[in-house]
N, C-alpha and C positions, 0 to 999 in steps of 0.2 A: 961535839961527838957524844958527850955524856947525856945530853938532853935527848938525843935520838934513841938511846938505850932506855933511859928512865921513863920517858913519856908513855910508851906502850905498856910498861909495867904498871904505871899509875892508872892508866885507862882500864886495864884488866882488874886491878884492885878496886877501883871505883865501881865498875860493873858488877863485880862479885858482892860488894857491900850493898849496892842497890837491890840486887836480887835477894840477898838475905833479909833485908828489911821488908821487901814486898812479900816474901814467903812467910815471914813472921806475922805480918798484917793479915794475910789471907788465913792463916791458922787461927788467929784471934777472931776473925769474922766467922769462921766455921764454928768455933765454940759459941759465939754469940747467937748464931742462927739456930744451932741445936737447942740452946737454952730457951730462945724465944718460942720455938715450936713446942717444947716441953711445957713451958708456962701456959701457952694457949691450950694445950691438951689438959693441963691440970684445972683450967677454968671450965672445962667441959665443952669447949668449942668444937664444931664439926671438923672433920678431917680436912676439908677444903680450907677452912680458916687457919688450921694448924699449919698446913703447907704454905699458905700465903704469908704467915708470920715468919716462918723459917726462910722463905725465899727473899723477903725484904731485907733480912740481915745477912744473907749469904753473899759470898764474893761472886763476881760475874762468872757465869758458866758452871756454877756448882750444881750438883744434883742433890735432891732431898728425898730421903726414903723414910716412910712412916710405917710403923707396925703397932697396931692397937689390939690388945687382947683384954679379957675381962679385968685383969689386975693392973697392967701397966701399958703406957704408950711410950714407944721408943722412937726418937727422931735422930736420924743419921744424916750428916751433911758431908759430902765429898767434893773436893775441888782439886784442880791441877794447876801448878804454877810452873811456867816455863822460864828457863834461864835466858837472859838477854844474849848470851853467847851459847847457842844451842849445841855446838860441837864440843864445848868444854864441860858442860854439866847436863845430866839428864833432867827431865821435868820431875818436879816433886809432886807426889800424890798425897794430899792432905785429907784427914778424916777426923771427925769428932762426933760424939753422940751424947744425948741427954735422955733421961728416963723420968717420967712423971707417973703418978698414980692415975689410973683411968677412972673417970667419973662413972657412977653406977649406970647412967643412961648411955654410956659409950658402947658402940658395937665393935665386935672383933672384925677388923678389916686390915688389909695391907694395901698400900698404894705403891706401885712400882716407881722407880727413879725416873725422873723426867729431866730433860735439859731445856 
């Protein structure tokens, strides 16, 4: 009888722990992706290369937004992590950004978010 009560609680605890670890890993991936894009921008790479660098490091399904002006290039990465038990927890919306100085030859452009 005790096992019948304890087992569902342990499954719920385990699922919550796995969700927390996957959310933390996705946040770290967002940070890494934004920084990778900002580093590419600091090297003076074109916007397509900046986006590609950020997308390689981003978690699956993340969107990348890039804003370049004469002084700075801002890279924003957004991702959503769903709970394994969707009725228990809402999805987490993660976001991180990084900023780098724009190289003198950089053009002021904005690329919209893509999925």
